[in-house]
C-alpha positions in Angstrom: 169.5 -39.5 -48.8 170.2 -35.7 -49.5 169.9 -33.0 -46.7 167.7 -31.3 -49.8 166.0 -34.8 -50.6 162.4 -33.3 -48.9 162.6 -30.4 -51.1 162.7 -32.5 -54.4 160.1 -35.1 -53.7 156.8 -35.6 -56.4 153.5 -33.8 -55.4 150.3 -34.6 -57.1 147.0 -33.3 -56.6 143.8 -34.3 -58.4 145.2 -34.5 -62.2 148.6 -31.7 -61.2 151.9 -33.4 -60.9 154.5 -31.5 -60.2 158.8 -32.9 -59.7 159.1 -31.2 -56.8 157.6 -28.9 -54.0 160.0 -25.6 -54.9 157.2 -23.0 -56.1 158.0 -20.1 -57.7 156.3 -17.3 -55.6 154.1 -14.7 -57.6 156.2 -11.6 -56.9 154.6 -7.8 -58.8 156.7 -6.7 -61.8 154.6 -4.2 -63.0 156.5 -4.8 -66.7 153.5 -5.6 -69.0 153.1 -2.7 -71.2 148.9 -1.9 -71.7 148.4 -4.8 -69.7 149.9 -7.4 -72.1 152.6 -10.1 -71.2 154.9 -10.2 -74.0 157.5 -12.6 -75.1 160.1 -10.8 -72.6 157.7 -12.0 -69.7 157.0 -15.4 -71.3 161.3 -15.8 -71.2 161.2 -14.2 -67.4 159.3 -17.5 -66.4 160.6 -19.8 -69.1 164.2 -19.4 -67.2 162.9 -20.3 -63.7 161.3 -23.4 -64.7 164.1 -24.1 -67.1 166.2 -23.8 -63.4 164.2 -26.4 -61.9 161.0 -25.5 -60.2 158.5 -27.4 -59.8 155.1 -25.6 -59.8 155.3 -21.3 -60.9 152.7 -19.2 -60.0 152.5 -15.3 -62.1 152.4 -12.4 -60.7 149.5 -11.0 -59.6 147.0 -10.5 -62.8 144.1 -8.6 -62.6 140.7 -9.5 -63.2 138.2 -7.5 -65.3 137.2 -4.4 -63.2 137.6 -0.8 -63.2 140.7 0.2 -61.0 141.6 -3.7 -59.9 145.6 -3.2 -60.0 147.1 -0.3 -58.6 150.8 0.0 -60.6 150.0 0.6 -64.6 151.7 -2.2 -66.3 150.7 -5.2 -63.9 149.1 -7.7 -66.6 145.8 -8.5 -67.2 144.2 -11.9 -67.1 141.3 -10.9 -69.4 140.7 -9.5 -73.2 142.2 -11.5 -76.2 145.7 -9.8 -76.4 146.4 -10.0 -72.5 145.1 -13.7 -72.7 147.0 -15.6 -76.1 150.1 -13.2 -74.3 149.5 -15.6 -70.9 149.4 -18.7 -73.9 152.0 -18.6 -74.8 153.7 -17.7 -71.1 152.2 -21.1 -70.1 153.6 -23.2 -73.7 157.2 -21.4 -72.6 157.4 -22.8 -68.8 155.3 -26.4 -70.2 158.5 -26.5 -72.6 160.9 -26.2 -69.8 159.5 -28.6 -68.1 157.3 -27.1 -65.0 153.7 -26.4 -64.3 152.3 -22.7 -64.1 149.1 -21.0 -62.7 148.0 -17.7 -62.8 147.9 -15.8 -59.9 144.5 -13.8 -60.2 144.1 -10.4 -58.2 142.1 -7.5 -57.6 143.9 -4.9 -55.7 141.1 -3.3 -53.8 141.8 0.6 -52.7 145.7 -0.1 -51.8 148.1 2.1 -53.4 151.5 1.5 -55.7 152.7 4.9 -55.7 151.5 8.4 -57.9 149.6 6.4 -60.7 145.9 6.4 -60.4 143.0 4.5 -62.2 141.2 5.8 -64.0 138.0 4.8 -62.2 137.9 5.3 -58.9 139.0 2.9 -56.6 136.6 0.3 -54.9 136.6 -1.6 -51.4 134.5 -3.3 -48.8 133.9 0.3 -47.1 135.8 2.8 -49.3 139.3 2.4 -46.7 142.7 1.9 -47.5 143.2 1.1 -43.4 141.5 1.1 -40.3 140.4 5.3 -40.3 142.1 6.1 -43.6 139.4 6.7 -46.2 139.8 6.4 -49.8 137.5 5.5 -52.5 134.3 4.3 -52.7 132.5 1.2 -51.2 131.3 -1.1 -53.3 127.7 -1.9 -54.1 125.7 -5.3 -54.7 126.5 -4.7 -58.4 130.0 -4.2 -57.7 130.6 -7.8 -55.9 128.7 -9.5 -58.1 130.8 -7.7 -61.1 133.7 -8.5 -59.3 132.7 -12.1 -58.0 131.9 -13.1 -61.7 135.1 -11.4 -62.9 136.7 -13.8 -60.8 135.1 -17.1 -62.0 135.7 -15.9 -66.2 139.4 -15.3 -65.2 139.3 -19.0 -63.7 138.2 -19.9 -66.6 140.3 -18.1 -69.1 142.9 -19.7 -67.4 142.0 -23.0 -68.0 140.8 -22.8 -71.5 144.8 -21.2 -72.3 146.2 -24.8 -71.3 147.0 -23.4 -67.4 147.4 -26.1 -64.8 145.5 -24.4 -62.1 144.7 -20.6 -60.8 145.7 -19.0 -57.2 143.0 -16.5 -56.6 144.6 -14.1 -54.3 142.7 -13.3 -50.7 145.7 -11.6 -49.3 148.1 -8.6 -47.8 145.2 -6.1 -47.6 143.9 -6.9 -50.9 140.6 -6.8 -52.5 139.0 -9.7 -50.9 141.9 -9.7 -47.4 139.8 -6.1 -46.7 136.5 -7.5 -47.0 138.2 -10.1 -44.5 139.6 -7.7 -41.9 137.2 -5.9 -39.5 138.9 -2.6 -39.6 138.4 -2.3 -43.8 135.0 -3.8 -43.8 132.5 -2.2 -41.9 129.6 -3.2 -43.6 126.3 -4.1 -42.4 124.9 -6.3 -45.1 126.1 -9.7 -45.7 129.2 -8.7 -47.0 130.4 -7.4 -43.3 129.6 -8.7 -40.0 131.1 -9.2 -35.9 133.3 -12.0 -37.1 135.7 -13.4 -39.7 133.3 -16.3 -40.9 130.6 -13.6 -41.2 133.5 -11.1 -43.6 134.5 -14.0 -45.6 131.2 -14.3 -47.2 133.1 -12.6 -50.3 135.5 -15.6 -50.3 133.2 -18.1 -49.7 131.3 -16.5 -53.2 134.4 -16.1 -55.1 135.3 -19.6 -54.9 131.8 -21.1 -55.3 132.2 -19.4 -58.8 135.3 -20.3 -59.6 134.9 -23.7 -58.5 131.5 -24.0 -61.1 133.9 -22.3 -63.5 136.2 -25.0 -63.9 134.7 -27.9 -62.7 136.1 -30.2 -59.8 139.1 -31.1 -61.4 141.6 -27.9 -62.1 143.2 -27.3 -59.0 142.4 -24.0 -56.9 144.9 -22.8 -54.6 144.0 -19.4 -52.2 147.0 -17.6 -50.6 146.0 -15.7 -47.2 147.3 -14.2 -44.9 147.7 -12.9 -41.5 149.8 -9.9 -41.6 148.5 -6.6 -44.3 150.9 -4.5 -46.0 149.1 -1.2 -44.3 149.7 -3.3 -40.8 152.3 -6.3 -40.1 151.0 -6.9 -36.9 147.4 -7.6 -37.8 146.2 -11.1 -36.8 142.8 -11.9 -38.2 142.7 -14.8 -36.4 143.5 -15.3 -32.6 143.5 -18.8 -31.7 143.0 -21.9 -34.0 139.6 -22.0 -33.4 139.0 -18.4 -35.1 141.6 -20.0 -37.5 139.2 -23.4 -38.6 136.0 -20.9 -38.4 138.0 -18.5 -41.3 139.5 -20.9 -43.3 137.3 -24.4 -43.4 134.6 -22.7 -45.3 137.4 -21.7 -47.7 138.3 -24.8 -48.5 134.6 -26.0 -48.3 133.7 -23.6 -50.9 136.2 -24.8 -53.3 139.9 -24.1 -52.6 142.3 -26.9 -52.9 145.2 -25.8 -51.4 146.2 -22.7 -49.2 148.4 -20.9 -49.6 149.9 -19.6 -46.6 151.7 -16.1 -46.4 153.8 -14.9 -43.4 156.8 -13.2 -42.7 158.9 -15.6 -42.0 158.4 -19.5 -42.1 160.2 -20.3 -39.1 157.8 -18.2 -36.8 155.7 -19.6 -35.1 151.9 -19.2 -35.5 151.1 -19.8 -32.1 153.9 -20.3 -29.7 151.4 -19.7 -26.8 150.2 -22.9 -27.2 153.0 -25.5 -29.0 156.0 -23.1 -28.3 158.0 -21.0 -30.5 159.0 -24.0 -32.7 155.7 -24.5 -33.3 153.7 -24.7 -35.9 153.5 -22.0 -38.1 150.7 -20.4 -40.4 150.9 -23.4 -43.0 151.1 -25.9 -40.7 148.1 -24.9 -38.3 146.2 -24.1 -41.9 146.5 -27.8 -42.7 146.0 -29.7 -39.6 142.8 -27.3 -39.3 141.5 -28.6 -42.3 143.2 -31.0 -43.9 143.8 -29.3 -46.9 147.3 -29.0 -48.7 149.0 -26.0 -47.7 152.4 -23.7 -48.8 154.0 -22.1 -46.7 156.5 -19.4 -47.8 158.6 -16.2 -46.1 161.6 -15.2 -46.8 163.7 -18.5 -48.0 166.8 -18.6 -49.4 167.7 -14.9 -48.3 171.6 -15.0 -47.3 172.6 -16.9 -50.6 175.3 -18.8 -50.3 174.3 -19.4 -46.6 171.6 -21.1 -47.4 173.2 -24.1 -48.2 175.5 -23.8 -45.4 172.9 -24.1 -43.2 171.8 -27.6 -44.4 175.0 -28.6 -42.6 174.8 -26.5 -39.5 176.9 -23.6 -40.3 176.4 -20.0 -40.0 173.8 -17.3 -37.8 170.9 -18.5 -40.5 171.3 -22.5 -39.4 167.8 -22.8 -37.3 165.5 -21.3 -39.4 166.7 -22.7 -42.7 167.1 -26.1 -41.0 164.0 -26.5 -39.8 162.7 -25.6 -43.3 164.1 -29.3 -44.5 162.5 -30.7 -41.0 159.6 -29.0 -41.3 159.0 -30.2 -44.7 160.3 -34.1 -43.8 157.4 -34.2 -41.2 154.6 -32.9 -43.6 154.0 -30.0 -41.9 152.9 -28.0 -44.9 153.1 -30.0 -48.7 155.4 -27.4 -50.4 157.2 -24.2 -50.0 157.3 -21.0 -51.9 160.6 -19.5 -53.0 159.8 -15.4 -53.7 162.9 -12.9 -54.0 165.6 -15.5 -54.0 164.6 -16.3 -57.7 164.5 -12.8 -58.8 167.9 -12.9 -59.4 168.9 -16.1 -59.5 166.6 -18.0 -62.3 168.9 -21.4 -61.4 168.7 -21.0 -57.5 166.7 -24.8 -57.8 169.0 -26.3 -59.7 172.1 -24.9 -57.5 169.9 -25.7 -54.3 169.9 -29.5 -55.5 173.2 -30.1 -56.4 175.0 -28.5 -53.4 176.2 -25.9 -55.3 177.0 -23.7 -52.7 179.1 -21.7 -54.4 177.3 -20.4 -57.0 173.8 -19.3 -55.4 173.1 -15.6 -55.5 171.7 -13.9 -52.6 168.5 -11.2 -53.7 169.9 -7.9 -55.2 167.0 -5.4 -54.7 168.9 -3.6 -58.2 167.2 -6.8 -60.3 163.5 -5.6 -59.5 164.8 -3.3 -62.5 164.5 -5.3 -64.9 163.6 -9.3 -65.8 166.8 -11.0 -65.4 
């Protein structure tokens, strides 16, 4: 058995069969002019599939709502041209031996920079963050239309040959703004004093998505405690609160919880099981029984990643933990983000033990589709 064997076991969920446990994490690239992915986007994803990734989750791709994106070249997941572009992406990835699903998204009232959408941004209460107004509060009609738009996008994912769909409910975007008490001040059925009450929007989205794709098409949900507006936010301060939050989301239709944290090795509740205790994905799996994906700073540091497997270097503790945690099935899959931006062959290098061939993340690579 090689040191990296826990990463390269197959995984199966419903009709989805993955050759390994490594997922390409969704990463915004903002390189789809007019919202339409083209040949360059297809090649970008194909190269990661050819490099050994088992499952690719696309960059966030937005649903059919005014002001659903916060940057000008974020891809759409609606309209004939964009969907045909995504069909081409799926075919390219399948041809290179991997599976793929789109991450469907609404950015809410977040800012991506100076660019502004033509329509006014929308959110639960017209807030970017606590006490920071931006845009307008959604009406009942807006909410109903948004739920329906998520369902249409999911149905389109299935129709064009994608293998699954992921709903983006993390990082301070629209769905997460409903979760967060600081940005959801509503006094109707979409608000409330408790996290389960504020989760009704997400529950209804998942129910609609499940109805749109049927029982056998995998549905993923990305969640996070932290927000881009405030890294220190914690929606669920205890396992009991986390179970009350995530349990209904799984019951509503989420097959897999994609649990985003900034560093995968950080214990979620160290006061309960210590500094080396279960991470967010570990607790989510324990509390709900659903398979989980963990993510957070995997592979940063280039060749130090493989050196860590042998107990060498400053990164040994957290990266050694990855293999230990996966070997004991604390979580089921691990998502890799920035390391794959700069090195499409990162997975192949890790599997072959090619330490010298690993490239570290270079922020300059964000300017193009390497």
